[in-house]
KELUM-449379 format. One line per 3 residues: number of its first residue (from 1); their letters; for each residue x, y, z of N, C-alpha, C. Coordinates in Angstrom, 3 decimals. Example, Ala and Ser with C-alpha at 12.3 -4.5 7.8 and 13.67 -1.06 7.14 Angstrom:
! residues 2
1	as	13.190:-5.690:7.800:12.300:-4.500:7.800:13.200:-3.300:7.800 ~ 12.850:-2.250:7.080:13.670:-1.060:7.140:12.900:0.030:7.870;
END
This chain:
! residues 66
1	xxx	6.192:-7.273:-3.919:5.603:-8.719:-5.008:5.294:-8.062:-6.188 ~ 6.120:-7.950:-7.381:4.867:-7.466:-8.393:4.431:-8.685:-9.236 ~ 3.151:-7.730:-9.547:2.218:-8.739:-9.578:1.435:-8.357:-11.260;
4	xxx	1.836:-8.695:-12.087:1.507:-8.475:-13.738:-0.328:-8.473:-13.426 ~ -0.827:-7.719:-14.196:-2.503:-7.695:-13.817:-2.731:-6.627:-15.244 ~ -4.180:-6.987:-15.295:-4.878:-5.782:-16.566:-5.787:-5.495:-16.084;
7	xxx	-6.125:-4.499:-16.539:-7.264:-3.154:-16.199:-8.560:-3.408:-16.749 ~ -10.186:-4.601:-16.761:-10.757:-4.453:-17.413:-12.091:-4.140:-16.665 ~ -12.621:-3.377:-17.295:-14.170:-2.858:-16.379:-14.228:-2.515:-15.202;
10	xxx	-13.207:-1.643:-14.952:-12.830:-0.828:-13.382:-12.220:-2.137:-12.232 ~ -11.222:-2.860:-12.949:-11.147:-3.972:-11.885:-9.632:-4.268:-12.348 ~ -8.493:-4.539:-11.508:-7.506:-4.911:-11.666:-7.174:-6.431:-11.886;
13	xxx	-6.619:-7.705:-12.626:-7.021:-8.737:-12.825:-5.372:-9.120:-12.920 ~ -5.192:-10.272:-12.130:-3.923:-10.873:-11.927:-3.566:-11.191:-13.418 ~ -2.910:-11.339:-14.167:-2.535:-12.391:-14.961:-2.013:-13.715:-14.707;
16	xxx	-1.522:-13.859:-13.325:-0.394:-15.065:-12.971:-1.530:-15.208:-11.528 ~ -1.331:-16.825:-11.204:-1.933:-17.198:-9.399:-1.566:-15.855:-8.784 ~ -2.054:-15.850:-7.611:-1.787:-15.051:-6.729:-2.043:-15.715:-5.476;
19	xxx	-1.016:-15.493:-4.622:-1.278:-16.228:-3.197:-1.255:-15.485:-2.562 ~ -2.661:-14.449:-1.999:-2.757:-14.041:-0.717:-3.825:-14.444:0.006 ~ -4.117:-13.942:1.309:-5.538:-14.734:1.631:-6.686:-13.665:0.745;
22	xxx	-7.628:-13.927:0.663:-8.820:-13.507:0.562:-8.946:-12.032:0.930 ~ -9.234:-11.098:0.615:-9.590:-9.272:1.840:-7.929:-9.304:1.907 ~ -6.757:-9.235:1.217:-5.483:-8.760:1.560:-5.686:-7.029:1.100;
25	xxx	-5.556:-6.760:1.866:-5.780:-5.055:1.171:-4.126:-4.767:0.794 ~ -3.834:-4.418:-0.257:-2.662:-4.293:-1.264:-2.119:-2.773:-1.676 ~ -1.296:-2.117:-1.883:-1.101:-0.855:-2.803:-0.770:-1.436:-4.481;
28	xxx	-1.544:-0.415:-5.037:-0.971:-1.023:-6.698:-0.191:0.060:-7.300 ~ 0.604:0.016:-7.667:1.718:1.138:-8.213:1.506:0.927:-10.272 ~ 0.658:1.890:-10.623:0.465:1.273:-12.035:1.715:1.768:-12.787;
31	xxx	2.422:0.983:-13.443:3.234:0.936:-14.817:3.267:0.363:-15.639 ~ 3.031:1.294:-16.868:2.600:0.470:-18.269:3.669:-0.704:-18.634 ~ 3.658:-1.588:-19.181:4.992:-2.256:-18.954:5.386:-2.148:-20.831;
34	xxx	6.594:-1.530:-21.042:7.495:-1.365:-21.709:7.359:-2.621:-22.786 ~ 7.905:-2.458:-24.100:8.601:-3.603:-24.530:10.194:-4.301:-24.491 ~ 10.617:-3.493:-23.549:12.182:-4.324:-23.527:11.191:-4.921:-21.745;
37	xxx	10.416:-4.625:-21.059:9.895:-5.507:-20.395:9.485:-6.741:-20.493 ~ 8.518:-6.451:-21.594:7.718:-7.513:-22.097:8.798:-8.711:-22.864 ~ 9.657:-8.290:-23.581:10.349:-8.905:-23.987:11.440:-10.079:-23.429;
40	xxx	12.092:-9.203:-22.099:12.593:-9.856:-21.020:11.862:-10.645:-19.744 ~ 10.602:-10.386:-20.025:9.901:-10.771:-18.828:10.291:-12.372:-18.578 ~ 9.772:-13.453:-19.284:10.296:-15.107:-18.783:11.414:-14.473:-18.180;
43	xxx	12.716:-13.991:-19.202:13.990:-14.581:-18.319:14.312:-14.023:-16.745 ~ 13.704:-12.546:-16.967:13.779:-12.333:-15.256:13.136:-13.688:-14.634 ~ 11.942:-13.902:-14.743:10.834:-14.804:-13.849:12.394:-16.510:-13.576;
46	xxx	12.840:-16.908:-14.575:13.411:-17.783:-14.494:14.436:-17.606:-13.605 ~ 15.146:-16.206:-13.236:16.610:-15.922:-12.669:16.577:-16.245:-10.883 ~ 17.788:-16.734:-10.203:17.399:-17.015:-8.964:17.325:-15.324:-8.080;
49	xxx	18.104:-14.661:-8.898:17.918:-13.026:-8.096:16.520:-12.854:-7.349 ~ 16.318:-12.134:-6.909:15.033:-11.626:-6.308:14.521:-10.240:-6.657 ~ 14.603:-10.677:-8.099:14.174:-9.356:-9.105:12.660:-8.263:-8.379;
52	xxx	11.834:-9.169:-7.834:10.951:-8.728:-6.934:10.962:-7.589:-6.545 ~ 12.021:-8.358:-5.726:12.289:-7.258:-4.262:13.158:-5.909:-4.443 ~ 13.432:-6.522:-5.630:14.582:-5.053:-6.121:14.108:-4.045:-6.712;
55	xxx	13.184:-4.579:-7.476:11.670:-3.838:-8.526:10.931:-3.223:-7.191 ~ 10.468:-3.453:-6.452:9.578:-3.075:-5.073:10.333:-2.187:-4.499 ~ 11.333:-2.407:-4.303:12.535:-1.657:-3.400:12.669:-0.002:-4.642;
58	xxx	12.936:0.074:-5.707:12.784:0.972:-6.632:11.973:1.875:-6.673 ~ 10.626:1.106:-6.638:9.469:1.773:-6.931:9.273:2.569:-5.591 ~ 9.421:1.627:-4.560:9.200:2.784:-3.217:10.465:3.851:-3.303;
61	xxx	11.369:3.634:-3.419:12.005:5.110:-3.483:11.653:6.202:-4.476 ~ 11.428:5.909:-5.509:10.367:6.443:-6.293:9.548:7.412:-6.229 ~ 8.453:6.276:-5.472:7.602:6.690:-4.908:7.579:7.770:-3.575;
64	xxx	8.528:7.558:-3.036:9.158:8.796:-1.844:10.418:9.961:-2.479 ~ 10.197:10.128:-3.393:11.057:11.080:-4.255:12.690:10.787:-4.430 ~ 13.167:9.356:-4.335:14.181:8.907:-4.708:15.053:8.458:-5.677;
END
């Protein structure tokens, strides 16, 4: 589940509401959003395709050398 956030004062702050129980431990993969991603982020969010799951799968594969 990708979550857009900003890093301020040593803390990652989500840009949107996050529905997780308080205290949930998560793994953070830091990638700077490029201009293409920023340009089309709104369109991707409106799509019925599960881009979040596909992006997470891509990041997981990259993290494990795939």
